[in-house]
C-alpha positions as CSV (number, residue, x, y, z in Angstrom):
1,M,11.0,-27.4,0.2
2,K,12.6,-24.0,-0.5
3,R,11.4,-21.0,1.8
4,S,11.2,-17.3,0.6
5,I,13.2,-14.6,2.3
6,I,13.3,-10.9,1.7
7,T,16.8,-10.0,0.9
8,R,16.6,-6.3,-0.4
9,T,14.1,-3.5,-0.3
10,G,13.8,-0.2,-2.0
11,S,11.3,2.7,-2.1
12,Y,10.4,6.0,-3.9
13,I,8.8,8.7,-1.8
14,P,7.8,11.7,-3.8
15,P,9.4,15.0,-2.9
16,E,6.5,17.1,-2.9
17,R,5.1,17.4,0.6
18,V,1.3,18.4,0.7
19,P,0.4,19.8,4.2
20,N,-3.2,19.8,5.5
21,T,-3.1,23.5,5.1
22,R,-3.3,22.9,1.1
23,F,-6.9,22.0,1.5
24,L,-8.2,25.2,3.3
25,D,-9.6,26.6,0.1
26,R,-11.2,23.5,-1.3
27,E,-14.9,23.1,-1.8
28,F,-16.1,19.9,-0.3
29,F,-19.5,18.1,-1.1
30,D,-21.3,15.2,0.5
31,P,-22.3,12.1,-1.7
32,Q,-25.7,13.7,-2.5
33,G,-24.0,16.9,-3.9
34,R,-24.6,19.1,-1.1
35,R,-21.9,21.8,-0.2
36,L,-20.5,21.1,3.3
37,L,-21.3,24.1,5.6
38,R,-18.6,23.1,8.2
39,P,-15.6,25.5,7.8
40,N,-12.8,23.7,6.2
41,P,-10.5,24.2,9.2
42,E,-12.9,22.0,11.2
43,I,-13.1,19.4,8.3
44,I,-9.3,19.2,8.1
45,K,-8.8,19.1,12.0
46,K,-11.4,16.1,12.2
47,L,-9.7,14.2,9.5
48,Y,-6.2,14.6,11.1
49,E,-7.8,13.4,14.6
50,I,-9.1,10.2,12.7
51,T,-6.3,9.6,10.3
52,G,-3.2,11.0,11.9
53,I,-2.4,12.5,8.5
54,E,-0.6,15.9,8.7
55,E,0.8,15.9,5.2
56,R,1.0,13.5,2.1
57,R,3.4,13.1,-1.0
58,Y,2.3,13.7,-4.4
59,A,4.2,12.7,-7.5
60,P,5.5,15.6,-9.6
61,A,4.0,16.4,-13.1
62,G,5.4,14.0,-15.5
63,I,6.3,11.2,-13.0
64,C,3.8,8.2,-13.1
65,T,3.2,4.9,-11.6
66,T,5.7,3.3,-13.9
67,D,8.3,6.0,-12.9
68,M,7.9,5.3,-9.3
69,A,7.9,1.6,-9.6
70,A,11.1,1.7,-11.6
71,R,12.9,4.1,-8.9
72,A,11.8,1.7,-6.3
73,A,13.1,-1.2,-8.1
74,E,16.5,0.4,-8.8
75,A,16.9,1.1,-5.1
76,A,16.2,-2.5,-4.3
77,L,18.5,-4.0,-6.9
78,E,21.8,-2.2,-6.5
79,G,24.4,-4.6,-7.2
80,V,22.1,-7.4,-8.0
81,D,22.2,-9.5,-11.3
82,R,18.8,-8.4,-12.7
83,E,19.1,-11.2,-15.5
84,G,18.6,-13.6,-12.8
85,I,15.2,-12.4,-11.7
86,D,12.4,-15.0,-12.5
87,Y,9.5,-12.8,-12.0
88,I,8.5,-9.2,-11.6
89,I,5.2,-8.6,-10.1
90,V,3.8,-5.0,-9.8
91,A,0.7,-4.4,-7.8
92,H,-1.2,-1.2,-8.6
93,N,-4.7,-0.3,-9.4
94,F,-4.9,2.6,-11.9
95,G,-1.9,2.3,-14.3
96,D,-0.1,5.2,-15.5
97,L,-2.3,8.5,-15.1
98,T,-1.7,11.8,-16.7
99,A,-0.6,14.7,-14.8
100,E,-4.4,15.9,-15.3
101,G,-5.5,12.4,-14.2
102,L,-8.5,10.4,-15.1
103,R,-6.8,8.9,-18.3
104,S,-5.4,5.4,-17.4
105,D,-2.7,3.7,-19.4
106,M,-2.2,0.0,-18.7
107,V,-1.0,-1.3,-21.9
108,P,1.8,-2.7,-22.0
109,T,1.6,-3.9,-18.3
110,I,3.5,-1.7,-15.7
111,A,5.5,-4.8,-14.9
112,S,6.7,-5.1,-18.5
113,R,7.5,-1.3,-18.5
114,V,9.5,-1.7,-15.4
115,K,11.3,-4.7,-16.8
116,H,12.3,-2.5,-19.9
117,R,13.4,0.3,-17.6
118,L,15.8,-2.1,-15.8
119,K,17.1,-3.2,-19.1
120,I,16.5,-6.9,-18.4
121,K,17.0,-9.0,-21.6
122,N,16.2,-12.4,-20.3
123,P,12.8,-13.5,-21.8
124,Y,12.0,-15.7,-19.0
125,T,11.9,-13.1,-16.5
126,V,8.1,-13.1,-16.4
127,A,6.5,-9.6,-15.7
128,F,2.9,-9.2,-14.8
129,D,0.5,-6.7,-13.0
130,L,-1.7,-7.3,-10.1
131,P,-4.6,-5.2,-9.4
132,F,-5.7,-6.3,-5.9
133,G,-6.8,-3.2,-4.1
134,C,-4.7,-2.0,-1.1
135,P,-3.5,-5.5,-0.4
136,G,-1.8,-5.8,-3.7
137,W,1.8,-5.9,-2.7
138,L,1.1,-8.3,0.0
139,Q,-0.8,-10.6,-2.4
140,G,2.2,-10.1,-4.8
141,M,4.6,-11.5,-2.0
142,I,2.2,-14.4,-1.5
143,M,2.3,-15.3,-5.2
144,A,6.3,-14.9,-5.2
145,D,6.3,-17.4,-2.3
146,Y,4.2,-19.8,-4.0
147,F,6.5,-19.7,-6.9
148,I,9.7,-20.1,-4.9
149,R,8.1,-23.0,-2.8
150,S,7.2,-24.8,-6.0
151,G,10.7,-24.6,-7.3
152,D,9.5,-22.6,-10.3
153,A,11.6,-19.6,-9.2
154,R,14.5,-18.6,-7.1
155,R,14.1,-14.8,-7.2
156,A,11.3,-12.5,-7.6
157,L,10.9,-8.8,-7.5
158,V,7.6,-7.5,-6.0
159,I,6.5,-4.0,-6.3
160,G,3.8,-1.9,-5.0
161,A,3.3,1.6,-6.7
162,E,0.3,4.0,-6.9
163,N,-0.6,7.4,-7.9
164,L,-3.9,8.2,-6.0
165,A,-3.5,11.8,-6.1
166,R,-4.6,12.0,-9.6
167,I,-7.5,9.8,-9.4
168,A,-9.0,11.5,-6.2
169,D,-12.0,13.7,-6.4
170,P,-10.9,17.2,-5.2
171,H,-14.4,17.7,-3.8
172,D,-14.4,14.6,-1.6
173,M,-13.1,15.0,1.9
174,D,-11.4,11.5,1.5
175,S,-9.1,13.1,-1.2
176,M,-7.1,14.4,1.7
177,I,-6.0,10.9,2.8
178,Y,-4.6,9.7,-0.6
179,S,-0.9,10.0,-1.8
180,D,1.6,8.7,-4.2
181,G,4.7,6.5,-3.8
182,A,6.4,3.0,-4.6
183,G,8.1,0.2,-2.6
184,A,9.9,-2.8,-3.8
185,T,11.1,-6.1,-2.4
186,L,13.5,-8.7,-3.7
187,V,12.3,-12.2,-2.5
188,E,14.8,-15.1,-2.8
189,A,14.8,-18.9,-2.3
190,T,16.7,-20.0,0.9
191,D,17.3,-23.4,2.5
192,R,17.3,-22.0,5.9
193,E,14.2,-22.5,8.2
194,E,13.5,-18.9,8.5
195,G,11.5,-17.0,5.9
196,I,7.9,-16.6,5.1
197,L,6.1,-19.0,7.3
198,A,2.4,-18.7,6.4
199,H,-0.1,-16.4,4.8
200,L,-3.8,-16.0,4.5
201,T,-6.1,-14.1,2.1
202,R,-9.8,-13.3,2.3
203,T,-12.0,-11.9,-0.3
204,D,-15.3,-10.6,1.2
205,A,-17.1,-9.7,-2.0
206,H,-20.7,-11.0,-1.1
207,D,-21.4,-8.1,1.2
208,H,-18.4,-5.8,0.9
209,A,-17.4,-5.7,-2.7
210,F,-18.2,-2.2,-3.4
211,L,-16.9,-0.4,-0.1
212,L,-14.1,0.9,-2.6
213,R,-15.4,1.7,-6.1
214,M,-15.2,4.4,-8.9
215,G,-17.8,7.1,-9.1
216,T,-18.4,10.7,-10.4
217,S,-17.4,13.7,-8.5
218,Y,-19.5,14.9,-5.6
219,N,-19.5,18.2,-7.0
220,P,-22.6,18.4,-9.2
221,G,-21.0,21.3,-11.2
222,R,-18.3,18.9,-12.5
223,S,-20.1,17.1,-15.4
224,G,-17.3,15.9,-17.7
225,G,-18.1,12.3,-17.1
226,E,-14.8,11.6,-15.2
227,I,-14.9,9.0,-12.4
228,Y,-12.7,9.0,-9.3
229,V,-11.9,6.4,-6.4
230,K,-14.6,6.5,-3.8
231,M,-14.9,4.6,-0.5
232,D,-17.2,4.2,2.3
233,G,-14.9,5.1,5.0
234,H,-17.0,4.5,8.2
235,D,-18.1,0.9,6.9
236,I,-14.5,0.0,5.9
237,Y,-13.3,0.9,9.3
238,K,-16.0,-1.2,11.1
239,Y,-15.1,-4.1,8.6
240,A,-11.4,-3.8,9.2
241,V,-11.5,-3.7,12.9
242,K,-13.8,-6.7,13.0
243,T,-12.1,-8.9,10.4
244,V,-8.3,-8.1,10.2
245,P,-7.6,-9.2,13.9
246,L,-9.2,-12.6,13.3
247,V,-7.3,-13.1,10.0
248,V,-3.9,-12.3,11.8
249,K,-4.6,-14.7,14.8
250,K,-5.6,-17.5,12.3
251,N,-2.4,-16.8,10.3
252,L,-0.2,-16.9,13.5
253,E,-1.8,-20.2,14.5
254,A,-1.0,-21.6,11.1
255,A,2.5,-20.5,11.5
256,G,2.8,-22.1,14.9
257,L,3.5,-18.7,16.5
258,G,1.8,-17.0,19.4
259,L,1.4,-13.2,19.9
260,G,4.5,-13.2,22.1
261,D,6.7,-14.2,19.1
262,V,5.8,-11.2,17.2
263,A,8.2,-8.2,17.4
264,K,6.7,-5.9,14.9
265,I,3.3,-5.6,13.2
266,L,3.4,-4.0,9.9
267,I,0.0,-2.8,8.8
268,H,-1.2,-1.0,5.8
269,Q,-1.0,2.8,6.5
270,A,-4.7,3.7,5.9
271,N,-5.8,5.3,9.0
272,E,-3.8,5.7,12.2
273,K,-6.9,5.4,14.5
274,M,-8.1,2.3,12.6
275,D,-4.8,0.7,12.6
276,A,-4.5,1.2,16.3
277,A,-7.9,-0.3,16.8
278,I,-7.1,-3.3,14.8
279,V,-4.0,-4.0,16.9
280,K,-5.7,-3.5,20.2
281,R,-8.5,-6.0,19.2
282,L,-5.7,-8.5,18.2
283,F,-4.1,-8.2,21.6
284,D,-7.8,-8.6,23.1
285,L,-8.2,-11.8,21.2
286,Y,-5.2,-13.1,23.1
287,K,-6.4,-11.6,26.3
288,V,-3.1,-9.2,26.6
289,K,-4.1,-6.0,28.1
290,T,-1.2,-3.8,27.1
291,V,0.0,-3.1,23.5
292,P,3.6,-2.5,23.3
293,P,4.2,1.1,22.3
294,D,6.7,0.3,19.6
295,I,5.3,-2.8,18.1
296,M,3.4,-1.0,15.3
297,P,5.6,1.4,13.1
298,M,3.6,4.2,11.6
299,I,4.5,6.6,8.8
300,I,1.1,7.7,7.6
301,S,1.4,11.1,9.3
302,W,3.8,12.3,6.7
303,T,3.3,9.9,3.8
304,G,-0.4,9.6,3.7
305,N,-2.3,6.5,2.1
306,S,-0.5,5.4,-1.1
307,S,-2.5,2.1,-1.2
308,V,-0.4,-0.8,-2.4
309,A,2.9,1.2,-1.7
310,T,2.3,1.8,2.1
311,L,3.7,-1.7,3.3
312,P,6.8,-2.0,1.2
313,T,7.8,1.6,1.8
314,L,7.3,1.3,5.6
315,L,9.4,-2.0,5.3
316,D,12.2,-0.2,3.5
317,L,12.4,2.7,5.6
318,I,12.8,0.3,8.6
319,T,15.4,-1.9,6.9
320,K,17.4,1.3,6.1
321,E,17.2,2.3,9.7
322,R,15.4,5.4,8.6
323,L,12.6,5.1,11.1
324,D,13.6,5.9,14.7
325,G,13.2,3.3,17.2
326,H,12.4,0.5,14.7
327,R,14.8,-2.1,13.4
328,I,14.3,-5.2,11.2
329,R,17.3,-7.1,9.8
330,F,17.2,-9.9,7.5
């Protein structure tokens, strides 16, 4: 049986830096439509203390999800025979959004558009989209691994790309978390023993399906019928800290590994405080008191939360040795 190994990475980090000071003049409301009375500097300071976000990146006007995905793919495929790619899997959630936002274009698929941009003529390069929430790129990697292990494919391009800034309610405090970007990985078959060893996925839809959802603006004065991405941040925090460490431990056991075999933990860049709590609880499960200071690379302080793009972007920065103190070599 073949194994899957990541051979190349690429990313697109938008050039527009949006510091926390950009939100000083913003009007924020609570879910009941009441204007928040706390001064904005206090709101921004509290968000920074929880998330660690000092700035985020927004896609320039005229740049959409397809553009970012294609640029990340180009960066990953330099010097690669593109006609030999068997699958192109693009994880995203909102398709191509106009500069004004709220109008989503998802036909044809983003993956087909990326294939077109890459000028791939091979009709057996199968391109499809994967709307899977924030873990979308990771699930795309799992699917690529299945294709390779089955013998159906030898090479797959997996991309995570998202344009959250245009789908965020400007009157919701959570809008300060969201950002844009894209990351890509080329996954190939190998006869070697190393590669993807195990994976595990959960869908907790019975009680937690709507922790992330779409909804109208918190500002009662905005009545255009637009809907924006919404989340119950506190409940997501509690769920993630309770659940994720158990899943990681179970997956390590399936791979025949212990915590001591782990050199780096790459975790979705959602919230710095939450991510630290997840890793701390994982170490607690193994009864290890001290978490190594360099085991969890973080970029959220300057990239923000770009959903499906955070993990492949983080991986690309590490492999290109653009993240001080962190190294991963294939």
